[in-house]
N, C-alpha and C positions, 0 to 999 in steps of 0.2 A: 504494500500500500504506500502510495506517495505521501510526502509530507503535507501536501495540500488536502488530500483526501482525509488524512488523519486529523488535520486541523478542523475540517468541516464536520467530521464525526464527533470530535470533542465538543464542537460548538453546539450541535443539536442533541447531544446526550443529556438525558433528564438528570436533574440533581438527585443526590442520594436520598434526601428527605422526601422527594416526590415518589421515588421508587418504593421507599418504605411505606408511605401512605397508601399507595395503590395496592401493595401486597396486603396491607392491613384491611383495606376495604374488601379485597377479594376474599380474604379469610372470613370476614364478618358475613359477607353475602353467602358464602358456602355454609357457615354455621346456621344461618337463618333458614336456608333451603333445607338442610338436614332436619332441623327441628320441626319445620312445617310438614316435612315428609313423614316424620315419625308420628305426628298427630293425625295425619291422613290415614296412616295404616291402622290406627286404633281409634276410629271415630267414636264408638260408644263409650269407651273409657274416657276419652277427652271430653265428651259432652257431659258425662256424669261429674267429672272433676269441675268443669266450668260451672255447671248448674249448682253444685254444692257450694263452691266458693261464692257464687253470686248471691245465694240465699244468706250466707254468713255475712257478707258485706252489706246486704240490704238492711240488716238489723240496726246498725248504728246510723245509717242514712235515714231510715224511717224515724228513728228517735230524734235526729236533728231536725227533720221536717216538722215533727210534732212539737218540738221545743220552739220553733219559729212561730207556729200557730198560737202557742200559749203566749208568747211575747206580743203577738199582734192583738191579743185580746185587750191589752192595756190601752190601745188606742180607741177601742169601742166602749170602754168602761167610763162611767160618769166622772166628771172632774171632781177631785177631792175638795171639800169645803171645810172651813173652820167656823164653828158656831161660838160666838162670843156673848156671854151672858153678862149684862151690865149690873152694877149694884142697884138695888131697889131704891127708888126715890132720887135718882140722879137728875140734877137740874139741867136746863137747856144750855147754859154757858159751858158747863163741863162736857156735855155731849158734843158741842160744836168743836171744842178744843181737841177732844179725842178723835173726831172725824178728820180734822186737819192733819193730825199726826198719822192716822192710818193712810190718808191719801199720799203722804210723803214716803211711805214704805214701798220700795220698788218691786217687791215680790208680789204685791196685791194687785189683782187685775180688776176685780169688781167688788163693790160694797153695797150690801142691801140692809136697810135698817127697818126693824119692826118695833113700833112703839109699845109701851106697857099696855095701853088700851087695846091695841090690836092683838097682843099676846093673850090678854084676858078673854077677848071675844073668841079667839081661835080655840082656847082651852074649853070655854063653855060649850062650843059646838061639838067637841069630841068627848067631853066628860059627862058622866051621869050625875055628877054632884055639882052642877052649875048653880042650883038653888042655894047651896051652902055659901058659895062665893058672894051671893047678893047680900048676905047678912054681914059681911065685913065692911068696916068703915073705910078702909084704904085698899088700894089695888096691890095685891101681893106679888103680882107678876113683874118681872124685870123687862127692860128693853133688850132686844136681841139684835145683834149684828151678824150677818152671814157674809163671810169673806171667801172669795174665789181666787186662788193664787194663779199666777201666770203659768203658761205651759212649761217653761223651762225651769220652774221652781216647784214642780209637782212630785218630786221624789221624796222619799221618807225623811231623809236627813234635813232637807230644806224646810219641809213642813214642820218637823219637830222644832227646828230652830225658830221658825216664825211663831209657833205656839208659845215658846218661852218668852219671846219678845212681847207678845200680846198680853201674856199673863202678868207681866211686870207693870202694865199700865194701871195707874191708881183708880181709874173708873171701872176697871174690869173685875168681875167677881169670879168667873169661871170660863174656861175655854175647852170646848170639845172638838176633837179631831178624829174623824172616822177613817182609820187606816186598815180596816179589816180586809177589804178586798185587795188592797195593794199588798198587804202582808201575805195573804193566801197565794196570790200569783207569784210573788217572789219566792215563797217557800216551795211551790210546785216547780218553778224554774230551777231553783238550787238543787232540789231532789233529782230532777231529770238530768241535770248536768252530771251529778255524781253517778247516777245509774249508767249514763252514756259512757263515762270514763271507764267504769268497770266492764261494761259490755265491749267497749272498744279494745280493752286489754285482752279479754277472752277471745275476741274475734281475731286479733293479731296473732295470738298464740295458736289458735285453731288453724288459721290459714298457713302459718309457718310449718306446723306439724303435718298438715295435709300435703303441702308442696314438697317438704323434705321426704315424706314417705313415698310420694309419687316418683321423685327423682331416684330414691334408693331402689325402688322396684325397676325403674328403667335402666339403672346401671347394672343391676343383676341380669336383666334381660339381654343387654348388649355386652355382657362380660367378654365373650370371645372376640367381638369386633374391637373392643377397647384394647385387648391384649395384642391383637394383630397390629393395630395402629401404633401401639407402644414399641413393638419390635421393629416397626418400619422407621422409627425415629420421630414420631409425632410428639410434640410437647404436651404437657399436662393442660396448658391453657387451650391448645387446639382441641383436645379431647373434651374438655369441660364446656367449651363455648356453646355447642348446640343445646346442652342441657340447661344452661342459663337462659338461652333464648326461649326455650320451651317454657320455663318458669315465667319469664316476662310475658309471653303470649297468653298463658293462662291468666295471669294477673290483669292484663289490659282488657281481654275479652270479658272476663268475669266482672270487672269494674263497670264496663259498658252495660252489661246485662243487669247488674244491680241498680245502676242509675235508671235504666228503663223500667225496672220493676217498681221503683219508688215514684 
């Protein structure tokens, strides 16, 4: 070969890293082909494995969907309200001062006031002892203020803090805060999260055990082929690669089926 031909050959020769990359891609493609061929030769066993893994994976996915539905219930629940009972016999100037202070609190969105007279009339309509109240010289019912907090302040911590602020007002006798529905939803959500963590742990363990047992059986089935490849000089990575692709194929297909089921 002339010097010019040798120079041209060296010029168009692929770099070593490209040759190594092409060989790597060729080996990966071969491993993927072998793994798919193994799955094709045993379709029933592959389908049973995929279906089993899909059902196992569907459990935590279904729990996650249910947890999201529980959290969405909070948006349909009524807004929490604070009921402020004023001291009996509170005069108008003190009431106006309290109203101004309440309006300055940024957490409060809406203020509704019910006078002692209106409270007494409402009580008479609902009570069977209205005639007894007529015998009293003074009105025993207090004025009531109903406060609706803003949307971004409707969590338990903010409401408890707002309740403490209201209770410190000198005109206030008592503050009621109904957090029963919020507490129940939060308790259900916390319980579901714990259950999902436990289920996810069992699912991960079960899937790993199932896949490892599948690969162990596959290795036993192809023992002679593996021995021949080893005698021919095949590396351990080359021999193991098809089995890893098989595990990955099972996992991807099972995950897609589990998502479809949920």
